[in-house]
C-alpha positions as a LaTeX table, in Angstrom:
\begin{tabular}{lrrr}
\hline
Residue & $x$ (\AA) & $y$ (\AA) & $z$ (\AA) \\
\hline
Met1 & 138.19 & 114.02 & 94.28 \\
Lys2 & 136.43 & 116.71 & 92.34 \\
Thr3 & 136.43 & 114.62 & 89.14 \\
Leu4 & 134.92 & 111.74 & 91.06 \\
Leu5 & 132.03 & 113.89 & 92.21 \\
Val6 & 131.55 & 115.36 & 88.70 \\
Thr7 & 131.50 & 111.80 & 87.25 \\
Leu8 & 129.06 & 110.66 & 89.88 \\
Ala9 & 126.75 & 113.57 & 89.17 \\
Leu10 & 126.84 & 113.03 & 85.42 \\
Thr11 & 126.10 & 109.34 & 85.90 \\
Ala12 & 123.08 & 110.01 & 88.11 \\
Ala13 & 121.79 & 112.66 & 85.64 \\
Ser14 & 122.20 & 110.36 & 82.67 \\
Ser15 & 120.48 & 107.49 & 84.55 \\
Ala16 & 117.56 & 109.75 & 85.39 \\
Phe17 & 117.31 & 110.91 & 81.74 \\
Ala18 & 117.48 & 107.41 & 80.32 \\
Ala19 & 114.84 & 106.02 & 82.69 \\
Gly20 & 112.27 & 108.76 & 82.07 \\
Asp21 & 110.43 & 107.19 & 79.16 \\
Thr22 & 110.07 & 103.47 & 79.77 \\
Gln23 & 107.20 & 101.17 & 78.91 \\
Glu24 & 106.18 & 101.07 & 82.56 \\
Ala25 & 106.18 & 104.89 & 82.74 \\
Thr26 & 104.19 & 105.40 & 79.48 \\
Pro27 & 102.54 & 102.13 & 78.42 \\
Tyr28 & 101.38 & 101.65 & 74.84 \\
Thr29 & 97.65 & 102.46 & 74.61 \\
Asn30 & 97.06 & 101.73 & 70.90 \\
Ser31 & 98.66 & 98.31 & 70.45 \\
Lys32 & 96.88 & 95.20 & 69.22 \\
Ala33 & 97.29 & 93.47 & 72.56 \\
Gln34 & 95.77 & 96.51 & 74.37 \\
Ala35 & 92.81 & 96.56 & 71.98 \\
His36 & 92.28 & 92.81 & 72.26 \\
Gly37 & 92.20 & 93.06 & 76.10 \\
Glu38 & 89.80 & 95.95 & 76.00 \\
Asp39 & 87.46 & 93.96 & 73.75 \\
His40 & 87.60 & 91.04 & 76.14 \\
Lys41 & 86.90 & 93.35 & 79.08 \\
Lys42 & 83.87 & 94.80 & 77.38 \\
Ala43 & 82.59 & 91.37 & 76.40 \\
Arg44 & 82.49 & 90.09 & 80.05 \\
Pro45 & 79.09 & 89.93 & 81.52 \\
Ala46 & 78.41 & 92.50 & 84.26 \\
Val47 & 78.11 & 90.41 & 87.43 \\
Pro48 & 77.10 & 92.20 & 90.63 \\
Val49 & 79.42 & 91.86 & 93.60 \\
Lys50 & 78.55 & 89.03 & 95.97 \\
Arg51 & 77.07 & 90.24 & 99.21 \\
Ala52 & 78.82 & 89.04 & 102.36 \\
Asn53 & 76.67 & 87.11 & 104.88 \\
Asp54 & 77.93 & 88.76 & 108.00 \\
Gly55 & 79.57 & 91.88 & 106.70 \\
Ser56 & 83.16 & 90.70 & 107.13 \\
Thr57 & 84.09 & 88.58 & 104.15 \\
Ala58 & 82.45 & 86.48 & 101.45 \\
Arg59 & 83.21 & 83.17 & 103.22 \\
Gly60 & 81.97 & 84.46 & 106.62 \\
Glu61 & 85.40 & 84.48 & 108.12 \\
Gly62 & 85.52 & 86.20 & 111.42 \\
Ser63 & 81.98 & 85.40 & 112.27 \\
Gly64 & 82.97 & 83.02 & 115.10 \\
Val65 & 81.55 & 80.00 & 113.33 \\
Ala66 & 84.16 & 77.30 & 112.97 \\
Thr67 & 84.12 & 75.65 & 109.51 \\
Thr68 & 86.73 & 72.96 & 109.51 \\
Asn69 & 87.24 & 70.73 & 106.57 \\
Lys70 & 88.16 & 67.01 & 106.65 \\
Ala71 & 91.89 & 67.52 & 106.61 \\
Glu72 & 91.86 & 70.06 & 109.40 \\
Ser73 & 89.69 & 67.86 & 111.69 \\
Arg74 & 91.88 & 64.79 & 110.98 \\
Gly75 & 94.98 & 66.92 & 111.87 \\
Gln76 & 93.37 & 67.92 & 115.17 \\
Glu77 & 92.49 & 64.29 & 115.93 \\
Lys78 & 96.12 & 63.23 & 115.29 \\
Ala79 & 97.43 & 66.07 & 117.48 \\
Ala80 & 95.13 & 65.06 & 120.29 \\
Ala81 & 96.21 & 61.42 & 119.98 \\
Arg82 & 99.88 & 62.49 & 120.18 \\
Glu83 & 99.18 & 64.53 & 123.33 \\
Ala84 & 97.26 & 61.64 & 124.85 \\
Met85 & 100.27 & 59.27 & 124.52 \\
Pro86 & 102.37 & 58.88 & 127.68 \\
His87 & 105.69 & 60.60 & 127.52 \\
Lys88 & 108.64 & 61.04 & 129.89 \\
Glu89 & 109.09 & 64.16 & 131.89 \\
Ala90 & 111.92 & 66.43 & 130.69 \\
Thr91 & 115.17 & 66.00 & 132.50 \\
Pro92 & 117.58 & 68.93 & 132.99 \\
Gly93 & 119.67 & 69.39 & 129.97 \\
Ser94 & 117.30 & 67.70 & 127.51 \\
Thr95 & 114.69 & 69.00 & 125.10 \\
Pro96 & 111.28 & 69.31 & 126.74 \\
Lys97 & 108.16 & 67.91 & 125.05 \\
\hline
\end{tabular}
C-alpha cells in the first residue's frame, strides 16, 4: 500500500514538472508566424466601433421591433395553416395533438 502511494505521488510530481513549460504556457513570441501576424495586425485600418441604434446590440435586438425574414414568415404561415386544419380530438391512451 505504501509503495502504491509513493508511486502515485511520484507520477503526479513528474506530470506536473513535465507540463510546466508547454507552448500554451509560454508561447513563442519571436517566431516568423508571430511577426507575420503582428505585421498584418498593424496593417489593418483602424475602424471605429459601430454604435448600436438602441443601446442593446448592433442589430437592434431586444428593442421590441420584430424583424422577420422571408423564411421565418413562411414558416409562421405554414404553422398557422397546420393549426387551422381540422383534427380529431385526442382519445384516452393516444398521443394528443
